C-alpha positions as CSV (number, residue, x, y, z in Angstrom):
1,M,42.2,9.6,-46.6
2,F,45.9,9.4,-46.5
3,G,48.6,7.4,-44.7
4,L,51.2,8.7,-42.2
5,Q,54.8,7.6,-42.0
6,R,55.6,5.1,-39.3
7,G,55.9,6.7,-35.9
8,V,54.1,10.0,-36.7
9,L,50.8,9.1,-35.1
10,E,52.6,8.1,-31.9
11,R,54.4,11.4,-31.7
12,V,51.2,13.6,-32.1
13,A,48.8,11.5,-30.1
14,D,48.2,12.1,-26.4
15,T,48.1,8.3,-25.5
16,Q,50.7,5.7,-25.2
17,S,49.2,3.3,-27.7
18,P,46.9,5.4,-30.0
19,Q,44.2,3.9,-32.2
20,P,45.1,3.7,-35.9
21,A,42.5,6.2,-36.9
22,L,42.8,10.0,-36.6
23,A,40.3,12.7,-37.5
24,I,40.0,16.4,-37.3
25,V,36.3,17.4,-37.0
26,R,34.4,20.6,-36.7
27,R,32.6,20.8,-33.4
28,T,28.8,21.1,-33.8
29,L,26.7,21.3,-30.7
30,R,23.5,19.4,-30.7
31,P,20.9,21.6,-29.4
32,W,18.9,20.5,-26.3
33,T,15.2,21.1,-26.5
34,P,13.1,20.1,-23.5
35,A,10.4,17.6,-24.5
36,A,7.3,16.3,-22.8
37,N,8.5,13.1,-21.2
38,D,12.3,13.2,-21.5
39,W,15.0,13.1,-19.0
40,V,18.5,14.6,-18.7
41,V,21.6,14.2,-16.6
42,W,23.1,17.2,-14.7
43,C,26.8,17.1,-13.9
44,E,27.8,19.3,-11.0
45,A,31.4,20.2,-11.4
46,V,32.4,16.7,-12.7
47,S,36.1,17.2,-13.2
48,D,37.6,13.9,-14.3
49,P,37.5,13.5,-18.1
50,G,37.1,9.7,-17.9
51,N,34.1,10.1,-15.7
52,L,32.4,12.7,-17.9
53,G,33.0,10.5,-21.0
54,T,31.5,7.5,-19.3
55,I,28.5,9.6,-18.2
56,L,28.0,10.8,-21.7
57,R,28.2,7.2,-23.0
58,S,25.7,5.9,-20.5
59,A,23.3,8.9,-21.0
60,E,23.3,8.4,-24.7
61,A,23.0,4.6,-24.5
62,F,19.9,4.8,-22.2
63,G,18.1,7.6,-24.1
64,A,18.7,10.8,-22.1
65,S,17.9,13.9,-24.2
66,G,20.9,15.8,-22.9
67,V,23.8,16.1,-20.5
68,L,24.0,19.5,-18.8
69,L,27.3,20.6,-17.3
70,S,27.5,23.1,-14.5
71,T,30.3,25.7,-14.4
72,G,33.5,24.0,-13.3
73,S,32.9,20.8,-15.2
74,V,35.6,19.4,-17.5
75,D,35.6,20.5,-21.1
76,P,33.5,17.9,-23.1
77,T,35.9,18.3,-26.0
78,N,38.9,17.1,-23.9
79,P,40.4,14.2,-25.8
80,K,40.0,11.9,-22.8
81,V,36.3,12.8,-22.6
82,V,35.8,12.1,-26.3
83,R,37.6,8.7,-26.0
84,A,35.7,7.6,-22.9
85,S,32.4,8.6,-24.5
86,A,33.1,6.2,-27.4
87,G,31.5,8.7,-29.7
88,A,28.4,9.5,-27.6
89,V,29.6,13.1,-27.3
90,F,28.6,13.5,-30.9
91,H,25.1,12.0,-30.4
92,V,23.7,13.5,-27.3
93,A,23.1,17.2,-26.6
94,V,25.8,18.6,-24.3
95,V,25.1,22.0,-22.6
96,E,28.0,23.7,-21.0
97,D,27.6,26.2,-18.2
98,A,24.0,25.1,-17.8
99,S,21.6,26.8,-15.4
100,L,19.7,24.6,-13.0
101,S,17.0,27.3,-12.8
102,D,16.4,26.9,-16.6
103,V,16.0,23.1,-16.1
104,R,13.5,23.7,-13.3
105,E,11.6,26.4,-15.3
106,A,11.4,23.8,-18.2
107,G,9.3,21.6,-15.8
108,Y,11.9,19.1,-14.7
109,S,11.9,17.5,-11.3
110,I,15.5,17.6,-9.9
111,V,16.6,14.2,-8.5
112,G,19.7,14.6,-6.4
113,T,22.0,11.6,-5.8
114,S,23.6,10.9,-2.5
115,S,25.8,8.1,-1.2
116,H,24.3,8.6,2.3
117,E,21.2,6.9,3.5
118,D,19.4,9.3,5.8
119,G,16.0,10.7,6.4
120,R,15.9,12.7,3.2
121,T,16.9,9.9,0.8
122,V,14.8,7.4,-1.0
123,A,16.3,4.1,-2.1
124,L,16.6,3.8,-5.9
125,D,14.1,1.0,-6.2
126,D,11.5,3.1,-4.5
127,A,12.2,6.4,-6.4
128,D,9.8,7.8,-9.0
129,L,12.0,8.6,-12.0
130,S,9.1,8.9,-14.5
131,G,8.1,12.1,-16.3
132,K,10.5,15.0,-16.9
133,V,13.4,14.3,-14.5
134,C,16.9,15.7,-14.2
135,L,19.4,13.3,-12.6
136,A,21.9,15.4,-10.7
137,M,25.3,13.8,-10.3
138,G,27.9,15.4,-8.0
139,N,31.5,16.2,-8.1
140,E,33.9,13.2,-7.6
141,A,35.3,14.5,-4.2
142,R,32.3,16.4,-2.7
143,G,29.2,14.9,-4.3
144,L,26.2,17.3,-4.2
145,E,26.1,19.8,-1.4
146,E,23.2,19.4,1.0
147,S,22.0,22.8,-0.1
148,F,21.8,21.7,-3.8
149,G,18.0,22.0,-3.8
150,A,16.9,18.7,-5.3
151,D,13.2,17.9,-5.2
152,T,14.0,14.3,-4.3
153,W,17.2,12.7,-3.0
154,V,18.0,9.2,-4.1
155,T,20.6,6.7,-2.9
156,I,21.8,3.5,-4.6
157,P,21.9,1.0,-1.8
158,H,25.0,-1.2,-1.7
159,R,26.0,-4.0,0.6
160,G,29.8,-3.9,0.4
161,R,32.2,-1.9,2.6
162,S,32.6,0.9,0.0
163,E,31.4,4.3,1.2
164,S,30.2,5.3,-2.2
165,L,30.3,4.5,-5.9
166,N,32.3,6.4,-8.5
167,V,30.2,9.2,-10.1
168,A,30.3,7.5,-13.6
169,M,29.2,4.2,-12.2
170,A,26.4,5.8,-10.2
171,A,25.3,7.8,-13.2
172,T,25.2,4.6,-15.3
173,I,22.9,2.9,-12.7
174,M,20.7,6.0,-12.5
175,C,20.4,6.2,-16.3
176,F,19.5,2.5,-16.5
177,A,16.8,2.8,-13.8
178,T,15.4,6.0,-15.4
179,A,15.2,4.4,-18.9
180,N,13.5,1.3,-17.4
181,Q,10.8,3.5,-15.7
182,H,10.3,5.5,-18.8
183,S,10.0,2.3,-20.9
184,R,7.4,0.9,-18.5
185,T,5.4,4.2,-18.5
186,T,5.4,4.2,-22.3
187,H,4.3,0.6,-22.6
188,N,1.5,1.1,-20.0
189,E,0.0,4.1,-21.9
């Protein structure tokens, strides 16, 4: 460990007020191995670094075994992703350019999220999130396309005037609900 002269950190950092710690680390990918009763989060072209970092943080906090990123998602090593993840990017498996067909072949049920309550959606409180599930979160601007191919579509009911929740907030709620269902299933066995 060594000290820097005053002002050096501020010149090399990509933030206005950098934290007093700086590290250079070798990137090691944690492998994702599907397991019997685990769950994962799928990010469909999530492009905002803050959103992806928050999703990683929530997924790790609630016990997801991995976060799978579709082609077109932001780089998980982006400094803003790393900061927003609060270190979770180092503790949860992150799979870039993931294949939804691989997830399906591994036996996961695909749970698509939608901000629209319609004939195809189930309210979150009524959704079965037990077993091997993949929570699919859509792009910030477009969400998930209707043709996405989810096995189940879930909506998070809300009472306010907002049309939808931010993808990171929705992912946090979905992760919390999934962890609770998995916890109840484990305790009842």
